[in-house]
C-alpha atoms as an extended CHARMM CRD file, in Angstrom:
* protein
*
       197  EXT
         1         1  MET       CA             59.7360000000      153.5180000000      -63.3460000000  PROA      1               0.0000000000
         2         2  HSD       CA             56.9400000000      155.8010000000      -62.4090000000  PROA      2               0.0000000000
         3         3  ALA       CA             55.6010000000      156.1690000000      -66.0000000000  PROA      3               0.0000000000
         4         4  ILE       CA             55.8750000000      152.3330000000      -66.3770000000  PROA      4               0.0000000000
         5         5  SER       CA             53.5880000000      151.7950000000      -63.3270000000  PROA      5               0.0000000000
         6         6  GLU       CA             51.2700000000      154.4620000000      -64.3500000000  PROA      6               0.0000000000
         7         7  PHE       CA             50.9540000000      152.8590000000      -67.8000000000  PROA      7               0.0000000000
         8         8  ALA       CA             50.9220000000      149.0600000000      -66.8570000000  PROA      8               0.0000000000
         9         9  GLY       CA             49.5420000000      149.1420000000      -63.1770000000  PROA      9               0.0000000000
        10        10  VAL       CA             50.8330000000      146.1850000000      -61.1750000000  PROA      10              0.0000000000
        11        11  ILE       CA             54.3950000000      145.1500000000      -62.1160000000  PROA      11              0.0000000000
        12        12  ASP       CA             55.2610000000      141.6330000000      -61.2350000000  PROA      12              0.0000000000
        13        13  GLU       CA             59.0290000000      142.0350000000      -61.4770000000  PROA      13              0.0000000000
        14        14  TRP       CA             61.6190000000      144.8390000000      -62.2320000000  PROA      14              0.0000000000
        15        15  PHE       CA             64.7020000000      144.1240000000      -64.4330000000  PROA      15              0.0000000000
        16        16  VAL       CA             66.8410000000      147.0770000000      -63.8760000000  PROA      16              0.0000000000
        17        17  ASP       CA             70.4970000000      147.3350000000      -65.3400000000  PROA      17              0.0000000000
        18        18  ALA       CA             71.6150000000      150.3660000000      -63.4160000000  PROA      18              0.0000000000
        19        19  GLY       CA             74.4290000000      152.3510000000      -64.9240000000  PROA      19              0.0000000000
        20        20  LEU       CA             74.1420000000      150.8380000000      -68.4060000000  PROA      20              0.0000000000
        21        21  SER       CA             72.9840000000      153.0230000000      -71.1970000000  PROA      21              0.0000000000
        22        22  GLY       CA             70.7230000000      152.0070000000      -74.0330000000  PROA      22              0.0000000000
        23        23  LYS       CA             73.7720000000      151.9320000000      -76.2800000000  PROA      23              0.0000000000
        24        24  THR       CA             75.0130000000      148.9280000000      -74.3660000000  PROA      24              0.0000000000
        25        25  ASP       CA             74.2490000000      145.7400000000      -76.4340000000  PROA      25              0.0000000000
        26        26  PRO       CA             71.2640000000      144.2660000000      -74.6640000000  PROA      26              0.0000000000
        27        27  MET       CA             72.6310000000      140.8220000000      -74.8410000000  PROA      27              0.0000000000
        28        28  THR       CA             75.6060000000      141.9070000000      -72.5430000000  PROA      28              0.0000000000
        29        29  ARG       CA             73.1880000000      143.3980000000      -69.8730000000  PROA      29              0.0000000000
        30        30  PRO       CA             72.9460000000      141.0680000000      -67.0990000000  PROA      30              0.0000000000
        31        31  ARG       CA             69.2450000000      141.8060000000      -66.0200000000  PROA      31              0.0000000000
        32        32  PHE       CA             68.4250000000      141.5870000000      -69.4570000000  PROA      32              0.0000000000
        33        33  ALA       CA             69.6880000000      138.0530000000      -69.6630000000  PROA      33              0.0000000000
        34        34  ASP       CA             67.7340000000      137.3070000000      -66.3910000000  PROA      34              0.0000000000
        35        35  LEU       CA             64.7300000000      138.6540000000      -68.1230000000  PROA      35              0.0000000000
        36        36  VAL       CA             65.0710000000      136.4220000000      -71.0720000000  PROA      36              0.0000000000
        37        37  ALA       CA             65.4550000000      133.3130000000      -68.7340000000  PROA      37              0.0000000000
        38        38  GLU       CA             62.5180000000      134.4840000000      -66.7140000000  PROA      38              0.0000000000
        39        39  ILE       CA             60.0190000000      134.7630000000      -69.5430000000  PROA      39              0.0000000000
        40        40  GLU       CA             60.6960000000      131.3580000000      -71.1230000000  PROA      40              0.0000000000
        41        41  ASP       CA             59.1300000000      129.5680000000      -68.1520000000  PROA      41              0.0000000000
        42        42  LEU       CA             55.9640000000      131.7890000000      -68.0160000000  PROA      42              0.0000000000
        43        43  GLU       CA             52.5350000000      131.0320000000      -69.3860000000  PROA      43              0.0000000000
        44        44  GLY       CA             49.7790000000      133.2210000000      -70.5970000000  PROA      44              0.0000000000
        45        45  GLU       CA             50.3780000000      136.5680000000      -72.0450000000  PROA      45              0.0000000000
        46        46  VAL       CA             53.5850000000      138.4500000000      -70.9090000000  PROA      46              0.0000000000
        47        47  ARG       CA             54.1290000000      142.1260000000      -71.3640000000  PROA      47              0.0000000000
        48        48  VAL       CA             57.7640000000      143.2040000000      -71.3060000000  PROA      48              0.0000000000
        49        49  ILE       CA             57.5940000000      147.0780000000      -70.7920000000  PROA      49              0.0000000000
        50        50  ALA       CA             60.8160000000      149.3080000000      -71.2440000000  PROA      50              0.0000000000
        51        51  SER       CA             60.8070000000      152.7430000000      -69.7330000000  PROA      51              0.0000000000
        52        52  GLU       CA             61.5530000000      153.9810000000      -73.3080000000  PROA      52              0.0000000000
        53        53  ARG       CA             62.2740000000      152.3810000000      -76.7540000000  PROA      53              0.0000000000
        54        54  SER       CA             65.9760000000      152.9700000000      -76.5200000000  PROA      54              0.0000000000
        55        55  ARG       CA             66.2470000000      150.5990000000      -73.5650000000  PROA      55              0.0000000000
        56        56  TYR       CA             65.5660000000      147.6350000000      -75.8490000000  PROA      56              0.0000000000
        57        57  GLY       CA             68.6700000000      148.9560000000      -77.8550000000  PROA      57              0.0000000000
        58        58  ARG       CA             69.4330000000      152.1450000000      -79.9260000000  PROA      58              0.0000000000
        59        59  THR       CA             70.6640000000      150.5810000000      -83.0330000000  PROA      59              0.0000000000
        60        60  SER       CA             68.4820000000      148.3590000000      -85.4510000000  PROA      60              0.0000000000
        61        61  ARG       CA             70.8050000000      145.5500000000      -84.7310000000  PROA      61              0.0000000000
        62        62  ALA       CA             70.4780000000      145.8810000000      -81.0380000000  PROA      62              0.0000000000
        63        63  LEU       CA             66.8850000000      146.1270000000      -81.1800000000  PROA      63              0.0000000000
        64        64  ASP       CA             66.7110000000      143.0200000000      -83.4230000000  PROA      64              0.0000000000
        65        65  ASP       CA             68.7460000000      141.2390000000      -81.1610000000  PROA      65              0.0000000000
        66        66  ALA       CA             66.5200000000      142.0630000000      -78.1350000000  PROA      66              0.0000000000
        67        67  ARG       CA             63.4020000000      140.9430000000      -80.1670000000  PROA      67              0.0000000000
        68        68  LEU       CA             65.0250000000      137.8060000000      -81.2190000000  PROA      68              0.0000000000
        69        69  ALA       CA             65.9640000000      137.0520000000      -77.4950000000  PROA      69              0.0000000000
        70        70  LEU       CA             62.5610000000      137.8460000000      -76.1800000000  PROA      70              0.0000000000
        71        71  LEU       CA             60.2020000000      136.6780000000      -78.9360000000  PROA      71              0.0000000000
        72        72  GLN       CA             61.8100000000      133.6860000000      -80.5200000000  PROA      72              0.0000000000
        73        73  ASP       CA             59.6790000000      130.6920000000      -79.5890000000  PROA      73              0.0000000000
        74        74  ASN       CA             57.6750000000      132.9210000000      -77.1600000000  PROA      74              0.0000000000
        75        75  ASP       CA             54.3250000000      133.7160000000      -78.8340000000  PROA      75              0.0000000000
        76        76  HSD       CA             52.8970000000      134.7890000000      -75.5870000000  PROA      76              0.0000000000
        77        77  VAL       CA             55.2860000000      137.7850000000      -75.1090000000  PROA      77              0.0000000000
        78        78  ARG       CA             54.8030000000      141.4740000000      -76.0510000000  PROA      78              0.0000000000
        79        79  MET       CA             57.3620000000      144.0290000000      -76.1960000000  PROA      79              0.0000000000
        80        80  LEU       CA             55.9870000000      147.6780000000      -75.3230000000  PROA      80              0.0000000000
        81        81  ASP       CA             57.4190000000      150.8130000000      -73.8310000000  PROA      81              0.0000000000
        82        82  ALA       CA             55.8540000000      153.2140000000      -71.1400000000  PROA      82              0.0000000000
        83        83  SER       CA             54.0740000000      155.0950000000      -73.7770000000  PROA      83              0.0000000000
        84        84  GLY       CA             52.2620000000      151.8740000000      -74.8530000000  PROA      84              0.0000000000
        85        85  THR       CA             53.9600000000      151.6170000000      -78.1300000000  PROA      85              0.0000000000
        86        86  GLU       CA             54.2130000000      147.9080000000      -79.3820000000  PROA      86              0.0000000000
        87        87  HSD       CA             57.5060000000      146.6820000000      -80.5570000000  PROA      87              0.0000000000
        88        88  THR       CA             56.3960000000      143.2030000000      -81.3960000000  PROA      88              0.0000000000
        89        89  LEU       CA             56.6200000000      143.2130000000      -85.1820000000  PROA      89              0.0000000000
        90        90  SER       CA             54.9240000000      140.9180000000      -87.7470000000  PROA      90              0.0000000000
        91        91  ASP       CA             57.1300000000      138.8780000000      -90.1330000000  PROA      91              0.0000000000
        92        92  THR       CA             54.4110000000      139.2140000000      -92.7980000000  PROA      92              0.0000000000
        93        93  ASN       CA             54.0680000000      142.9390000000      -92.5030000000  PROA      93              0.0000000000
        94        94  PRO       CA             57.0950000000      144.9720000000      -94.1410000000  PROA      94              0.0000000000
        95        95  GLU       CA             55.6340000000      148.3270000000      -93.4430000000  PROA      95              0.0000000000
        96        96  GLU       CA             55.8440000000      147.7450000000      -89.6710000000  PROA      96              0.0000000000
        97        97  TRP       CA             59.5070000000      147.0630000000      -90.1320000000  PROA      97              0.0000000000
        98        98  LEU       CA             59.9790000000      150.0420000000      -92.1380000000  PROA      98              0.0000000000
        99        99  LEU       CA             58.2300000000      152.3490000000      -89.6720000000  PROA      99              0.0000000000
       100       100  ASP       CA             60.2400000000      150.6740000000      -86.9520000000  PROA      100             0.0000000000
       101       101  GLU       CA             63.4020000000      151.2970000000      -88.8310000000  PROA      101             0.0000000000
       102       102  ILE       CA             62.5010000000      155.1340000000      -89.0520000000  PROA      102             0.0000000000
       103       103  LYS       CA             61.7220000000      155.3270000000      -85.3490000000  PROA      103             0.0000000000
       104       104  THR       CA             65.0100000000      153.8010000000      -84.6010000000  PROA      104             0.0000000000
       105       105  ILE       CA             66.9490000000      156.5320000000      -86.7770000000  PROA      105             0.0000000000
       106       106  PHE       CA             64.9740000000      159.1700000000      -84.9950000000  PROA      106             0.0000000000
       107       107  THR       CA             65.9440000000      157.6690000000      -81.4710000000  PROA      107             0.0000000000
       108       108  GLU       CA             69.6070000000      157.7820000000      -82.4690000000  PROA      108             0.0000000000
       109       109  TYR       CA             69.2280000000      161.2320000000      -83.7780000000  PROA      109             0.0000000000
       110       110  GLU       CA             67.7140000000      162.5260000000      -80.7920000000  PROA      110             0.0000000000
       111       111  ARG       CA             70.4680000000      160.9190000000      -78.5710000000  PROA      111             0.0000000000
       112       112  ARG       CA             73.2920000000      162.5200000000      -80.8800000000  PROA      112             0.0000000000
       113       113  THR       CA             71.5900000000      165.8880000000      -80.6630000000  PROA      113             0.0000000000
       114       114  ILE       CA             71.4970000000      165.7720000000      -76.8510000000  PROA      114             0.0000000000
       115       115  VAL       CA             75.2130000000      164.7420000000      -76.7340000000  PROA      115             0.0000000000
       116       116  ARG       CA             76.1350000000      167.6450000000      -79.0490000000  PROA      116             0.0000000000
       117       117  ARG       CA             74.1720000000      170.1630000000      -77.0430000000  PROA      117             0.0000000000
       118       118  LEU       CA             75.7700000000      169.0430000000      -73.7530000000  PROA      118             0.0000000000
       119       119  ALA       CA             79.1890000000      169.2760000000      -75.5480000000  PROA      119             0.0000000000
       120       120  ASN       CA             78.4180000000      172.8230000000      -76.8130000000  PROA      120             0.0000000000
       121       121  GLY       CA             77.3520000000      173.7420000000      -73.2720000000  PROA      121             0.0000000000
       122       122  LYS       CA             80.4020000000      172.4830000000      -71.6580000000  PROA      122             0.0000000000
       123       123  ALA       CA             82.5590000000      174.1750000000      -74.3010000000  PROA      123             0.0000000000
       124       124  ARG       CA             80.9210000000      177.5990000000      -73.6420000000  PROA      124             0.0000000000
       125       125  ALA       CA             81.2320000000      177.0140000000      -69.8520000000  PROA      125             0.0000000000
       126       126  ARG       CA             84.9460000000      176.3590000000      -70.3840000000  PROA      126             0.0000000000
       127       127  LYS       CA             85.4490000000      179.5480000000      -72.5680000000  PROA      127             0.0000000000
       128       128  GLN       CA             83.8990000000      181.5610000000      -69.5870000000  PROA      128             0.0000000000
       129       129  GLY       CA             86.3040000000      180.1200000000      -67.3460000000  PROA      129             0.0000000000
       130       130  ARG       CA             83.7710000000      177.7200000000      -65.5320000000  PROA      130             0.0000000000
       131       131  HSD       CA             84.7690000000      174.4260000000      -64.3910000000  PROA      131             0.0000000000
       132       132  VAL       CA             82.3690000000      171.7320000000      -65.7480000000  PROA      132             0.0000000000
       133       133  GLY       CA             83.5460000000      168.7460000000      -63.4300000000  PROA      133             0.0000000000
       134       134  GLY       CA             86.2980000000      166.2630000000      -62.9590000000  PROA      134             0.0000000000
       135       135  LYS       CA             89.6410000000      167.2260000000      -61.5050000000  PROA      135             0.0000000000
       136       136  PRO       CA             91.0920000000      170.7640000000      -62.1800000000  PROA      136             0.0000000000
       137       137  PRO       CA             93.8570000000      170.6920000000      -64.6490000000  PROA      137             0.0000000000
       138       138  PHE       CA             97.3750000000      171.0270000000      -63.3130000000  PROA      138             0.0000000000
       139       139  GLY       CA             98.1520000000      174.6120000000      -62.2880000000  PROA      139             0.0000000000
       140       140  PHE       CA             94.5200000000      175.3880000000      -61.3890000000  PROA      140             0.0000000000
       141       141  GLU       CA             91.7980000000      175.1010000000      -58.3770000000  PROA      141             0.0000000000
       142       142  VAL       CA             88.1890000000      175.5880000000      -58.4540000000  PROA      142             0.0000000000
       143       143  VAL       CA             87.0050000000      178.8380000000      -56.6100000000  PROA      143             0.0000000000
       144       144  ASP       CA             83.1400000000      179.5540000000      -56.7900000000  PROA      144             0.0000000000
       145       145  GLY       CA             82.9730000000      177.2580000000      -59.6570000000  PROA      145             0.0000000000
       146       146  VAL       CA             85.5520000000      179.0290000000      -61.7090000000  PROA      146             0.0000000000
       147       147  LEU       CA             89.0630000000      177.5240000000      -62.5660000000  PROA      147             0.0000000000
       148       148  THR       CA             91.5590000000      179.8370000000      -60.9490000000  PROA      148             0.0000000000
       149       149  PRO       CA             95.4430000000      179.8420000000      -61.0320000000  PROA      149             0.0000000000
       150       150  LYS       CA             96.8590000000      177.7720000000      -58.1170000000  PROA      150             0.0000000000
       151       151  ASN       CA            100.0250000000      179.4290000000      -56.4220000000  PROA      151             0.0000000000
       152       152  GLY       CA            103.1630000000      177.5760000000      -57.3900000000  PROA      152             0.0000000000
       153       153  GLU       CA            101.6070000000      174.9940000000      -59.7930000000  PROA      153             0.0000000000
       154       154  TYR       CA            100.3900000000      177.6130000000      -62.4520000000  PROA      154             0.0000000000
       155       155  GLN       CA            103.9780000000      179.2570000000      -62.3210000000  PROA      155             0.0000000000
       156       156  THR       CA            105.3750000000      175.7700000000      -62.8200000000  PROA      156             0.0000000000
       157       157  ALA       CA            103.1110000000      175.1320000000      -65.8180000000  PROA      157             0.0000000000
       158       158  GLN       CA            104.0740000000      178.4810000000      -67.2920000000  PROA      158             0.0000000000
       159       159  LYS       CA            107.7620000000      177.4770000000      -67.0660000000  PROA      159             0.0000000000
       160       160  ILE       CA            106.8590000000      174.3580000000      -68.8860000000  PROA      160             0.0000000000
       161       161  VAL       CA            105.3760000000      176.0310000000      -71.7090000000  PROA      161             0.0000000000
       162       162  ALA       CA            108.2200000000      178.4900000000      -71.8220000000  PROA      162             0.0000000000
       163       163  MET       CA            110.8630000000      175.6160000000      -72.1240000000  PROA      163             0.0000000000
       164       164  PHE       CA            109.0990000000      173.7660000000      -74.8330000000  PROA      164             0.0000000000
       165       165  PRO       CA            110.8530000000      175.3090000000      -77.8270000000  PROA      165             0.0000000000
       166       166  THR       CA            114.3530000000      174.2150000000      -76.5810000000  PROA      166             0.0000000000
       167       167  HSD       CA            113.8490000000      171.1180000000      -74.4090000000  PROA      167             0.0000000000
       168       168  THR       CA            112.2220000000      167.8090000000      -74.3950000000  PROA      168             0.0000000000
       169       169  ILE       CA            109.4180000000      166.3920000000      -72.4160000000  PROA      169             0.0000000000
       170       170  ARG       CA            112.1040000000      164.4160000000      -70.5170000000  PROA      170             0.0000000000
       171       171  GLN       CA            114.1900000000      167.1880000000      -69.9130000000  PROA      171             0.0000000000
       172       172  ILE       CA            111.7010000000      169.4790000000      -68.6470000000  PROA      172             0.0000000000
       173       173  ALA       CA            110.4420000000      166.7810000000      -66.2630000000  PROA      173             0.0000000000
       174       174  VAL       CA            114.0290000000      166.3660000000      -64.8860000000  PROA      174             0.0000000000
       175       175  ILE       CA            114.8030000000      170.0730000000      -64.6260000000  PROA      175             0.0000000000
       176       176  LEU       CA            111.5370000000      171.0570000000      -62.6920000000  PROA      176             0.0000000000
       177       177  GLY       CA            111.2760000000      167.6090000000      -60.7350000000  PROA      177             0.0000000000
       178       178  ILE       CA            107.9120000000      166.5290000000      -61.9610000000  PROA      178             0.0000000000
       179       179  THR       CA            106.3940000000      163.7170000000      -63.7480000000  PROA      179             0.0000000000
       180       180  LYS       CA            106.4330000000      163.5180000000      -67.5410000000  PROA      180             0.0000000000
       181       181  HSD       CA            102.7620000000      163.1440000000      -67.4290000000  PROA      181             0.0000000000
       182       182  LYS       CA            102.3280000000      166.4950000000      -66.0500000000  PROA      182             0.0000000000
       183       183  VAL       CA            104.4780000000      168.0610000000      -68.5930000000  PROA      183             0.0000000000
       184       184  GLU       CA            102.7400000000      166.1540000000      -71.3930000000  PROA      184             0.0000000000
       185       185  THR       CA             99.2430000000      167.4160000000      -69.9540000000  PROA      185             0.0000000000
       186       186  VAL       CA            100.5480000000      171.0410000000      -69.8530000000  PROA      186             0.0000000000
       187       187  SER       CA            102.0110000000      170.7590000000      -73.2570000000  PROA      187             0.0000000000
       188       188  ALA       CA             98.5850000000      169.5090000000      -74.6390000000  PROA      188             0.0000000000
       189       189  ASN       CA             96.8470000000      172.6780000000      -73.3000000000  PROA      189             0.0000000000
       190       190  ARG       CA             99.3960000000      175.3770000000      -73.8800000000  PROA      190             0.0000000000
       191       191  ASP       CA             97.0220000000      178.0460000000      -74.5560000000  PROA      191             0.0000000000
       192       192  ARG       CA             95.6340000000      177.8270000000      -70.9410000000  PROA      192             0.0000000000
       193       193  TYR       CA             98.8880000000      179.0270000000      -69.5200000000  PROA      193             0.0000000000
       194       194  ARG       CA            100.1210000000      181.4930000000      -71.8540000000  PROA      194             0.0000000000
       195       195  GLU       CA             98.1320000000      184.5320000000      -70.6230000000  PROA      195             0.0000000000
       196       196  ALA       CA            100.9340000000      185.7610000000      -68.0730000000  PROA      196             0.0000000000
       197       197  LEU       CA            103.8410000000      184.7510000000      -70.1550000000  PROA      197             0.0000000000
């Protein structure tokens, strides 16, 4: 928001879809719908400024849908982002559309690169025994940011792993007095509990 204020100066109204990523279809975002309804009644030049290009939509289709909603029958509207880049394309200029398509591809590439980098970082943290968020798996607790075997539960998990070659999930749950879900969770992550077997 600070970047938009710096670029645009006075903002008449903010439309913020908190908690919704640019991947979400703009046509399903409540505040985007409010924005579209609002600009239809405005006169004079209207500048719609997104914090970044992907807020209009990450895919070509989403971006085109956003354009159509904002610009159809609204010649007075301009689509920009906080860098000052114009996203209002001319129907008579194919080069503009080509360049825009390339930008869309690079935006999606950047997002996927970030997602991969985060996933790799989490995988490295898990290998080092660090907990990367969420509820600790059955049999563990978090001590100083590290997954540590939890007394009682961890031994139960090891019993589950040991029983698998000769028992079904249901049989193990009945014998140990635990839920089938816990047995299934341990089964899906057997290597986690094999160390002390």
